[in-house]
C-alpha positions in Angstrom: 14.0 -15.0 9.5 17.8 -14.1 9.8 18.7 -11.9 7.5 19.0 -8.6 8.4 16.4 -5.9 8.3 16.2 -3.1 5.5 15.6 0.4 6.5 12.5 1.3 4.6 11.5 4.6 4.0 7.9 5.6 2.7 6.8 8.2 1.2 2.8 8.9 0.9 -0.3 9.8 1.8 -2.0 10.3 5.6 -5.4 10.3 6.2 -7.6 8.8 8.7 -10.4 6.1 7.6 -13.7 6.0 9.1 -15.2 2.4 8.0 -18.2 1.6 8.2 -18.6 -2.5 8.4 -21.6 -4.8 7.4 -23.7 -2.8 5.0 -26.6 -4.3 4.0 -25.6 -3.3 0.4 -24.3 -0.5 -1.6 -25.6 3.1 -0.5 -28.3 4.6 -3.1 -29.1 8.3 -3.3 -32.3 9.3 -1.3 -32.1 6.0 1.1 -30.5 4.7 4.0 -28.4 1.9 4.7 -27.2 0.5 8.1 -23.8 -0.4 9.3 -23.4 -3.2 11.6 -20.1 -1.5 13.1 -17.8 1.5 12.9 -14.3 2.1 13.9 -11.8 5.2 13.3 -8.4 3.9 12.3 -5.1 5.1 11.1 -5.3 5.1 7.1 -3.9 5.6 3.5 -2.4 3.1 1.4 1.2 4.3 2.5 0.3 4.5 6.2 -1.4 1.0 6.4 1.8 -0.5 4.4 4.1 1.4 6.5 2.3 0.4 10.0 2.7 -3.3 8.4 6.1 -3.5 8.1 6.8 -2.2 11.6 4.3 -4.8 12.5 6.5 -7.4 11.2 9.5 -6.0 12.5 11.2 -4.0 9.5 12.8 -0.2 10.8 10.3 2.5 8.7 10.8 6.1 8.1 7.3 8.3 6.9 7.4 10.9 5.1 4.1 13.2 4.3 2.1 15.7 4.6 -0.5 16.2 7.6 -2.5 19.2 8.9 -2.2 20.6 12.1 -5.4 19.7 13.3 -6.7 16.6 15.4 -6.8 13.9 12.4 -3.0 15.0 11.8 -2.1 14.6 15.3 -4.3 11.5 15.5 -2.2 9.8 12.5 1.1 11.0 14.0 0.2 9.9 17.3 -0.9 6.2 15.4 2.6 6.0 13.1 4.3 6.7 16.4 3.0 4.3 18.6 4.1 1.4 15.9 7.3 2.5 16.3 7.9 4.2 12.3 10.4 7.2 12.8 8.2 10.4 12.1 10.9 12.9 12.8 10.6 14.7 9.4 6.6 15.2 9.4 5.6 18.6 10.5 1.7 19.4 10.9 1.0 22.2 8.7 -1.9 24.8 9.8 -2.3 25.8 6.3 -3.4 22.2 5.8 -6.3 19.5 6.6 -5.6 16.2 7.3 -7.3 13.8 4.9 -9.9 11.6 5.5 -11.5 8.2 3.8 -14.8 6.9 4.4 -14.7 2.5 3.7 -17.8 1.2 3.2 -17.6 -2.6 3.2 -20.1 -5.3 2.8 -19.6 -8.7 2.8 -18.8 -9.1 -1.0 -16.5 -6.0 -1.6 -15.9 -1.7 -0.4 -16.0 1.4 -1.6 -14.1 4.6 -0.8 -14.6 8.2 -0.5 -12.0 10.3 -0.1 -11.6 13.9 0.8 -7.2 14.2 0.0 -6.7 17.5 2.1 -3.1 17.6 2.6 -2.2 14.2 0.7 -2.1 16.2 -2.5 0.5 19.1 -1.3 3.4 16.5 -1.3 6.3 17.3 -3.5 9.2 15.1 -4.8 11.4 17.9 -3.9 10.4 17.6 -0.4 12.0 14.2 0.1 15.4 15.3 0.8 18.8 13.3 0.0 19.3 13.1 4.1 16.1 10.7 4.1 16.9 8.8 1.4 20.6 8.4 3.0 19.2 6.8 5.9 17.0 4.2 4.3 17.7 1.0 2.0 14.1 0.8 0.4 11.5 3.9 -1.0 7.8 2.4 -1.1 5.5 4.8 -2.4 1.4 4.4 -2.6 -1.0 6.4 -3.8 0.4 7.7 -7.4 -3.0 9.1 -8.5 -3.9 10.7 -5.1 -0.7 12.5 -4.6 -0.9 15.3 -7.2 2.0 17.3 -6.5 4.0 14.1 -6.2 3.4 12.7 -9.2 4.7 15.3 -11.9 8.4 14.5 -10.2 7.8 10.8 -9.0 10.0 9.3 -11.3 13.1 11.6 -10.3 12.5 11.1 -6.9 13.0 7.1 -8.1 16.1 7.8 -9.9 17.2 9.7 -7.1 16.6 6.9 -5.0 18.3 4.6 -7.6 21.3 6.9 -7.5 21.8 6.6 -3.5 21.8 2.8 -3.8 18.1 2.4 -2.6 15.7 -0.5 -4.1 12.0 0.9 -5.1 8.7 -0.1 -5.2 5.3 1.6 -6.1 1.5 1.0 -5.4 -0.5 3.0 -8.0 -3.8 2.9 -6.1 -7.0 3.5 -8.3 -7.1 6.4 -10.2 -10.5 8.7 -8.9 -10.9 10.1 -12.5 -10.2 7.1 -14.4 -7.7 8.6 -16.7 -5.2 6.3 -15.9 -2.0 8.0 -18.3 0.9 6.7 -19.2 3.0 8.8 -17.2 2.8 5.9 -15.0 4.0 3.5 -17.7 7.3 6.0 -18.2 7.7 6.1 -14.2 8.3 2.3 -14.0 11.4 2.5 -15.8 12.9 3.8 -12.8 10.9 1.3 -10.3 11.8 -2.0 -9.1 8.9 -3.2 -7.5 5.0 -2.5 -8.6 2.4 -3.6 -6.7 -0.9 -3.2 -8.5 -4.3 -4.9 -8.3 -6.0 -6.6 -10.9 -8.5 -3.8 -11.4 -5.7 -1.3 -11.8 -3.1 -3.3 -13.8 -6.3 -3.6 -16.9 -7.0 0.1 -16.5 -3.5 1.2 -16.4 -2.4 -1.1 -19.1 -5.8 -1.1 -21.5 -5.3 -5.3 -21.8 -8.2 -7.7 -21.0 -6.4 -10.3 -19.4 -3.7 -10.3 -16.6 -1.1 -12.4 -18.8 -1.1 -9.6 -21.4 -1.4 -6.7 -19.4 1.9 -8.3 -17.6 4.0 -8.8 -20.9 2.8 -5.1 -21.5 4.9 -4.0 -18.4 8.0 -5.9 -19.3 10.5 -3.4 -19.8 13.6 -4.9 -18.4 13.4 -4.1 -14.9 10.3 -3.9 -13.2 8.9 -6.8 -11.4 5.1 -6.6 -11.1 3.1 -8.6 -8.7 -0.6 -8.3 -9.0 -3.2 -8.5 -6.1 -6.2 -10.2 -6.7 -8.0 -10.5 -3.8 -9.6 -13.7 -2.8 -8.0 -15.2 -5.7 -4.6 -14.4 -4.3 -1.9 -12.9 -6.1 0.2 -13.6 -9.5 3.4 -12.5 -11.4 5.7 -13.7 -14.4 8.2 -15.7 -13.9 10.9 -16.3 -16.7 7.7 -15.6 -19.0 5.2 -17.6 -17.4 2.5 -16.9 -14.7 2.9 -17.8 -11.4 0.1 -18.0 -8.9 -0.2 -18.3 -5.4 -3.5 -18.4 -3.9 -5.3 -16.4 -0.8 -5.5 -18.0 2.1 -8.5 -19.4 4.0 -9.3 -16.8 6.7 -12.5 -15.9 8.4 -12.8 -12.3 6.8 -14.1 -9.3 9.0 -13.2 -6.5 6.5 -11.2 -6.4 3.8 -10.1 -2.7 3.9 -6.0 -2.2 3.4 -5.4 -5.8 2.3 -3.9 -5.1 -0.8 -1.2 -2.1 1.4 -0.7 -5.5 3.8 0.0 -7.3 1.1 2.9 -4.8 0.1 4.3 -5.0 3.3 4.4 -8.8 3.8 5.5 -9.1 0.2 8.4 -6.7 0.9 9.3 -7.7 4.3 11.0 -11.1 2.3 11.6 -9.4 -0.8 13.9 -7.2 0.8 15.7 -10.3 2.3 16.4 -11.5 -0.9 14.1 -15.1 -0.2 12.9 -16.9 -3.2 10.1 -15.1 -5.5 7.5 -18.0 -4.7 8.0 -17.0 -1.0 7.4 -13.8 -1.3 4.2 -14.0 -2.7 3.6 -16.5 0.1 4.4 -13.7 2.4 2.5 -11.5 0.8 -0.9 -13.5 0.7 -0.5 -14.3 4.3 0.0 -10.7 5.5 -3.1 -9.5 3.0 -5.5 -12.4 4.4 -4.2 -11.8 8.4 -5.0 -8.1 8.2 -9.2 -9.2 7.2 -9.3 -10.4 10.8 -10.4 -6.9 12.5 -12.0 -3.7 11.0 -10.0 -1.5 9.5 -6.5 -1.6 7.7 -4.5 -1.7 10.4 -6.3 -3.2 13.5 -5.4 -6.7 12.9 -2.1 -6.6 10.7 0.5 -9.9 11.1 3.1 -10.0 13.1 6.1 -12.1 12.4 5.4 -15.0 14.3 1.8 -15.0 12.9 2.7 -15.1 9.1 5.2 -17.8 9.8 2.6 -19.7 11.8 0.3 -19.4 8.8 2.9 -20.7 6.2 3.7 -23.6 7.9 0.0 -24.7 8.8 -0.8 -24.3 4.7 2.8 -25.8 3.5 
């Protein structure tokens, strides 16, 4: 890509992923299930997206909360190792870094999360100076970031006033309440990146088409991730679908966050919408080659090669 890279500020959660791969079935109370493999990797939707963007060559700054503990220092080291600016991160001895256990079968995955420091970040802690250093603001895990959530719209409004474009990946609501505050927040968001289940739950609709039409607000583009079925968005009132790519998948953990990275990588360079969808689908698909969300994320060259081979 020839266009200049935009500076991206990712505001979100920091935690470790403990990934158990190849379970014979979902765990059942009172019974034991064996895994084929296990890996500790950098986790959280925000970290995986940030590391995916950095892997593609985008300049990324990360801001969030973490404990002054072994897992917090592990995450901090991983972010720095990926070339991400972590100057605003301050390990806090009063907090404990979050942990997610990912239980992955061939068909799907289940997540168990201890939020820890994730729930403590507040919108006002994202300084104007941080916003001034960026061209785009991305926020993930709206429902897990409980202290950020009430002022998340205000944060997006501040970012827009400072000239940034904005994006939001809602993540799953563990309480399954969803709430209308997210739909209100979208009034200040340029790009919304839910998966299919999240979209239908947020809107209360039974079909993707109805849900997408329900979120039309004159500003926000909603792009829906559908896993092996690819992705879809509205284009001039019609549904625009792009399939997933045929990859020998090992683990789907974080694939949606790598999709976000690929889509943003293209979208921030103002390339055509259909190509943005393909970039997202390519990066999401390529990320499934390894265990965990960050071990096999795509480089720009790998994504270009897959796109060319599939043209």
